[in-house]
C-alpha positions as a Markdown table, in Angstrom:
| # | Residue | x | y | z |
|---|---|---|---|---|
| 1 | Unk | 182.0 | 126.5 | 62.1 |
| 2 | Unk | 183.1 | 128.0 | 65.4 |
| 3 | Unk | 186.8 | 128.8 | 65.9 |
| 4 | Unk | 188.3 | 127.8 | 69.3 |
| 5 | Unk | 191.7 | 129.1 | 70.5 |
| 6 | Unk | 194.0 | 126.3 | 71.5 |
| 7 | Unk | 194.1 | 125.9 | 75.2 |
| 8 | Unk | 191.0 | 127.9 | 75.9 |
| 9 | Unk | 187.6 | 126.3 | 76.6 |
| 10 | Unk | 184.6 | 127.9 | 75.1 |
| 11 | Unk | 182.7 | 130.4 | 77.2 |
| 12 | Unk | 179.7 | 128.0 | 77.6 |
| 13 | Unk | 181.9 | 125.1 | 78.8 |
| 14 | Unk | 180.1 | 123.6 | 81.7 |
| 15 | Unk | 183.0 | 121.4 | 82.8 |
| 16 | Unk | 185.6 | 124.2 | 83.5 |
| 17 | Unk | 186.7 | 125.1 | 87.0 |
| 18 | Unk | 184.4 | 128.2 | 87.1 |
| 19 | Unk | 181.4 | 126.0 | 86.6 |
| 20 | Unk | 182.0 | 124.3 | 89.9 |
| 21 | Unk | 181.4 | 127.4 | 92.0 |
| 22 | Unk | 177.7 | 127.5 | 92.7 |
| 23 | Unk | 175.9 | 130.7 | 93.4 |
| 24 | Unk | 175.3 | 129.3 | 96.9 |
| 25 | Unk | 179.1 | 129.8 | 97.5 |
| 26 | Unk | 178.6 | 133.6 | 97.2 |
| 27 | Unk | 178.1 | 135.2 | 100.6 |
| 28 | Unk | 177.3 | 138.7 | 101.7 |
| 29 | Unk | 180.1 | 141.1 | 102.4 |
| 30 | Unk | 181.7 | 140.6 | 105.8 |
| 31 | Unk | 181.1 | 136.8 | 105.7 |
| 32 | Unk | 183.8 | 134.3 | 105.2 |
| 33 | Unk | 184.1 | 133.7 | 101.4 |
| 34 | Unk | 183.6 | 130.2 | 100.0 |
| 35 | Unk | 184.0 | 130.7 | 96.3 |
| 36 | Unk | 187.7 | 130.3 | 95.2 |
| 37 | Unk | 187.6 | 133.5 | 93.2 |
| 38 | Unk | 186.1 | 135.4 | 96.2 |
| 39 | Unk | 188.7 | 133.9 | 98.5 |
| 40 | Unk | 191.5 | 135.1 | 96.3 |
| 41 | Unk | 190.0 | 138.6 | 96.0 |
| 42 | Unk | 189.6 | 138.7 | 99.8 |
| 43 | Unk | 193.3 | 137.9 | 100.2 |
| 44 | Unk | 194.4 | 140.5 | 97.6 |
| 45 | Unk | 191.6 | 143.0 | 98.4 |
| 46 | Unk | 192.3 | 146.6 | 99.0 |
| 47 | Unk | 194.2 | 149.2 | 97.0 |
| 48 | Unk | 197.9 | 148.5 | 97.1 |
| 49 | Unk | 197.7 | 144.9 | 98.3 |
| 50 | Unk | 198.8 | 143.4 | 95.0 |
| 51 | Unk | 201.7 | 145.9 | 94.7 |
| 52 | Unk | 202.9 | 145.1 | 98.3 |
| 53 | Unk | 202.7 | 141.4 | 97.3 |
| 54 | Unk | 204.6 | 142.2 | 94.1 |
| 55 | Unk | 207.5 | 143.6 | 96.2 |
| 56 | Unk | 207.6 | 140.4 | 98.2 |
| 57 | Unk | 207.6 | 138.3 | 95.1 |
| 58 | Unk | 210.5 | 140.3 | 93.8 |
| 59 | Unk | 212.5 | 140.2 | 97.1 |
| 60 | Unk | 211.4 | 137.2 | 99.1 |
| 61 | Unk | 211.7 | 139.3 | 102.3 |
| 62 | Unk | 211.7 | 142.9 | 103.2 |
| 63 | Unk | 211.7 | 145.4 | 106.1 |
| 64 | Unk | 209.0 | 148.0 | 106.6 |
| 65 | Unk | 211.5 | 150.7 | 105.5 |
| 66 | Unk | 212.4 | 148.8 | 102.3 |
| 67 | Unk | 208.7 | 148.5 | 101.4 |
| 68 | Unk | 208.0 | 152.1 | 102.2 |
| 69 | Unk | 210.9 | 153.2 | 99.9 |
| 70 | Unk | 209.7 | 150.9 | 97.1 |
| 71 | Unk | 206.2 | 152.2 | 97.3 |
| 72 | Unk | 206.7 | 155.9 | 98.2 |
| 73 | Unk | 203.2 | 157.1 | 97.5 |
| 74 | Unk | 201.8 | 154.5 | 99.9 |
| 75 | Unk | 200.9 | 156.0 | 103.4 |
| 76 | Unk | 202.4 | 154.4 | 106.5 |
| 77 | Unk | 198.9 | 153.5 | 107.8 |
| 78 | Unk | 197.9 | 151.7 | 104.6 |
| 79 | Unk | 201.2 | 149.9 | 104.4 |
| 80 | Unk | 200.8 | 148.7 | 108.0 |
| 81 | Unk | 197.2 | 147.6 | 107.2 |
| 82 | Unk | 198.3 | 145.7 | 104.2 |
| 83 | Unk | 201.1 | 144.0 | 106.0 |
| 84 | Unk | 198.7 | 142.9 | 108.7 |
| 85 | Unk | 196.2 | 141.7 | 106.1 |
| 86 | Unk | 198.8 | 139.6 | 104.2 |
| 87 | Unk | 200.2 | 138.3 | 107.5 |
| 88 | Unk | 196.7 | 137.3 | 108.6 |
| 89 | Unk | 196.1 | 135.5 | 105.3 |
| 90 | Unk | 199.3 | 133.5 | 105.7 |
| 91 | Unk | 200.9 | 135.1 | 102.6 |
| 92 | Unk | 203.8 | 136.7 | 104.6 |
| 93 | Unk | 205.3 | 136.1 | 108.0 |
| 94 | Unk | 206.4 | 138.7 | 110.5 |
| 95 | Unk | 209.7 | 138.1 | 112.2 |
| 96 | Unk | 210.9 | 140.2 | 115.2 |
| 97 | Unk | 214.6 | 140.2 | 116.1 |
| 98 | Unk | 215.1 | 140.8 | 119.8 |
| 99 | Unk | 217.3 | 143.6 | 121.0 |
| 100 | Unk | 217.2 | 147.3 | 121.0 |
| 101 | Unk | 215.9 | 148.7 | 118.8 |
| 102 | Unk | 213.8 | 145.6 | 117.9 |
| 103 | Unk | 214.0 | 144.8 | 114.2 |
| 104 | Unk | 211.2 | 143.4 | 112.2 |
| 105 | Unk | 211.3 | 141.9 | 108.8 |
| 106 | Unk | 208.7 | 140.1 | 106.7 |
| 107 | Unk | 209.2 | 137.0 | 104.6 |
| 108 | Unk | 207.1 | 135.5 | 101.9 |
| 109 | Unk | 205.5 | 132.1 | 102.7 |
| 110 | Unk | 204.8 | 129.2 | 100.5 |
| 111 | Unk | 201.2 | 130.3 | 100.3 |
| 112 | Unk | 202.5 | 133.7 | 99.2 |
| 113 | Unk | 204.7 | 132.2 | 96.5 |
| 114 | Unk | 201.7 | 130.3 | 95.2 |
| 115 | Unk | 200.2 | 133.7 | 94.3 |
| 116 | Unk | 203.0 | 134.4 | 91.8 |
| 117 | Unk | 201.0 | 133.1 | 88.8 |
| 118 | Unk | 198.0 | 135.3 | 89.8 |
| 119 | Unk | 200.2 | 138.4 | 90.0 |
| 120 | Unk | 202.0 | 137.5 | 86.8 |
| 121 | Unk | 198.7 | 137.2 | 85.0 |
| 122 | Unk | 197.7 | 140.6 | 86.4 |
| 123 | Unk | 200.9 | 142.0 | 85.0 |
| 124 | Unk | 200.4 | 140.4 | 81.6 |
| 125 | Unk | 196.8 | 141.5 | 81.4 |
| 126 | Unk | 197.7 | 145.1 | 82.5 |
| 127 | Unk | 200.5 | 145.3 | 80.0 |
| 128 | Unk | 198.3 | 144.2 | 77.1 |
| 129 | Unk | 195.6 | 146.7 | 78.2 |
| 130 | Unk | 198.1 | 149.5 | 78.6 |
| 131 | Unk | 199.6 | 148.7 | 75.1 |
| 132 | Unk | 196.2 | 148.6 | 73.5 |
| 133 | Unk | 195.3 | 152.0 | 74.9 |
| 134 | Unk | 198.5 | 153.4 | 73.5 |
């Protein structure tokens, strides 16, 4: 008799959501992804991107300076790249306040808030892995 954990489908379950992503949805690098997992990875891709998103999930909005202070080992170039990436994906919005000097702040969008369970799962998995390694 096989034991099944409550709430988890067996690995060979052909009716789960992962079964509905055919191999034809996988595309070469540089192409627009079609598989939902690949779309998520493209949005969160790149070192530091999930941690920048984590800061927005904690704060809701932030300035460049606040993000730079929260992630001090992150270079200015990479932070700028990640902000542009997340803005392009519709995860955050860039708001410029007129005046001198111009002020810019970034806010989390609904699409960004929808990524909270993904980041939370990453946190939980990482915590369990860290604890298992001692």
